[in-house]
N, C-alpha and C positions, 0 to 999 in steps of 0.2 A: 744753698750747697750741693744741688743738682744741675744749677744755672754754669758755671763754668766748665762741668765734666758736657752739657751739651752744646756751649757754644762751641766748645773746641771741637766736635764728630762736624758739626755745623762748616765752620770755617775751614774745615779738613779739604769741602769739600767747594771752596770758593778761589777765586785766581786770585797770586797772590798784592794786587794792587786795591782787590778788593776786600781783602780781608778787617782793615782797621778804617777804613775811609768806608765803611760798610758795617758796622759791628751789631748789628739786628742780628735777629736767628733766622729771617727770611734771604736769602742768597739772591742775588738778579738774577747770574745764572750757575748753571752746574757745572765742575769740570772734574775728572778723573784724574788732571796730570802730574796732582799734589803727589798722590801713591807713585806715579810712576817714575818722576825724581826721587821721594825720600826713597824710593826700593833699590835704587843704586846703590845706594849705601857711602862708603869713604872709604878712599886708597884702594880699590878697586875690589872692595870685600861687599855685596852684598848684602841688605836687610836678613834674607833668607838665613844667610851664615849667622847671623845674629841673634836671630830667635832658635836655632839650633842649640848653641854655645849659651842660651839661656837654660831653656829647656833641660839638655843634659847637666847644667850647673843643679838649676833647681831639683832633679829627681836626683843629684846624687846625695844632696843635703837633705832632702828628705828622706831616704834611705839611714844616712849616717844617724842623723836624729831620734827618727824611729826606734833603732835598733841599740846605741846609746845610753840613750833617755829613759827609755824603756828599761832598759835593765839597772840602770843606776837609783831610778824610779821601786822598784821590787827591792834593793836590796833595804833602802832608808825605809820603806816602808812594811816589807815581812819580816828579811836578815837581821840578828844579833850580830853586831861587829864591835872591836871595840872604837871609841867614840864614835858614835853612830851619832850620836845628838851633838858633838863638837863639830865633826864635819855636813851634819846642815844646818848650823848655826853659819858657818862657814860660809857654805854655799848661798842660804838664803841673802848672807850681806855683799854677794859680788850682782846681786838685784840690784844694790841702792849702788853699786857702784859704773860712775856716768864711764860709756865705752871711752870717750877722749885722754883716760888718767892712761890708759894703758896702749893708749896710739904706737905713739912715741919708741917705745920700750918692746913690744910685739910685734914691727916694722923692722926694728932692727933684728930682732930674734930670727923672723923669716923669711930677713933679707939675707945672712950670715948662713943660715939653713940653704941660700939659692933657690927658693922660690918663688922670690917676686919677678913676676912677667908669667905666671901661670896659676892655672885655676886650686893648686894645694892651699895658698891661704883663708883660701875661702874656706872649702870642704872637708879639709880633714880635720877640721876646731870640730865639724860635726859629729864625727866618728869618736869627738873623744869629750860629750855631753859636756859641754861647755856652755850650753843655752842652757840655764836657770832655770829660767820662766817654763819651759816645759817640762824639769826633772818634778819640778814643784804641783804643776799641773797633773802630769800622770801619779805621785806619790798621793795626791787629792783624792784622785779617782780611785786608787790600789786598793786605800784604806777605808774607801767605801766597801768591798769586796768580801763580804762573808768570812769569816775564817774558815767555817765549818764545813765549805765547799773543798780547799785546801787540805784539810783535815780528816777528808774522806778520801781525798787523792792519794793522799801518802798511806793512808789506810793499806788503799788498795793496791801498794805498792810502788805508784808513782814515787822520782822524786822530785828534788829541787826545780832540777831544771825541766822536768818532763811538767811539774805544777806551772811555773813560771810560760812554757808554750802552747803547752791543752791546757791553761785552766783561764792564768792572768791576760794573753797576750786577745784569746779571743773575746773576754768576757770588755777588757777595756776599750774596745773598738771603738765608740765612738772619741773617748780621747786621743788612740792613736788619730783617728779622723783627721780632731782640729788640732793633733800639734802637723801635721801633715801640711796641711788647709794654711796654718800657721806660716809655715816654714816654706812652704810657696810665698806668698804673699811677699814676706820678708827677705829673702832672695832671690827674685824677680824685681822688687821696687829698689831692694839698696842699688844705693850710687857710688857712697863716699867710700867702702872697699875696694867695687871695684876701679873708680879710678883711681885708686891708691896703689894697685897693685895689677891692673891689665894695664900691659905699656906695648899692648900690640895691636893692630886693627885686625888681626885674622880670630883671634882670641875673643876681641870683646863682647858685650854682653847687649842688649836692649838698652840698657837705660843709663850705660858709655857710651852706647854708640851714640843718642838721641842727643847727645852734648858735644857731637861733633859738625851739629846744628849750629853752633855758637862760634863765635869766632874771638879771638885774641883780645879782643876791643870788649869783648861782651855781646857783639851787634849779631842779630841773626840774619842770614842774608835768605832765606830760603823760607819762609814762616811755614809757606803751605806746605813742603814738603815734610818740613819738624811739625807741626799739628796733623798730618795724614800720617805718621810712623807713631806719634804719642797716640794715636787714637786707634791704632792695631798692636797696639802694647798692653790698652787695657782687657782686650776679645778676651787673653786663656785666662786672666785672674776673675771675668765676670763669670764664664764657663765653669772655673773649678768651682767661683764661690756658690753660685747659683746650682748648678748641679749634687753637691754636699753639704745643702744648705741644713735640711733634715739633721745630719750626724753632725754639724757643728752645734748647732743649737743643743741638742740632746747631751753633746758635752761639755760643753761651756755650764749649760743650766744643770745637770747630774755633780759637775762635779765642784758646783757652789752650794748643793744644796748637802753632798754628804760632808764636803770639806766641812 
């Protein structure tokens, strides 16, 4: 499982003519030229811009999911409203609905909004709790929080909004970290939506920019640059995952036990 990743990292330091002629993990010569040529980017836009675009998009997606999914989960887990079970069932059904089923109508709708060619088709849905997986994960976690804590807060004069902000959100930190981490990874690694909606080089993300190394005929002329930028693209995900690993494991484990 690890070998392809190690091979990619090692090959990023090989000369172009050595990448496939010497497929081993020990290069005969080391060069940083691949990182220099790859960093130049595409159509006059460097990979620095692509990395900034990806980070900003991921930050917006994380904020959107944390706000909307937490509010939706609190409503399903604690509040009583008409059709609660029905709407929860509808939300769960969307988990089993392949994304390709809604691909064409979603594109037509967003194109009619004039959003194609911008980040809006990717960011705005995050603020509408469209990721049912995170809503379900947070619902399971919130259900495991003792109701007595909320009742005590209400007796002390706290409102439902106060309970949500002062009790639920702090106690749900492990699940929120898990949501943020998954949102970052899925948004950072997403290629299809970025290919579909991002049409200008100046707004390309890293995953979309890596596609520019592949020509129209499917050939890659600069394998060294492609592997070098692919290597750099996994660095943020590694840093984020290992720095938040404790909370991530705690969020998944606790959610599973209390579910």
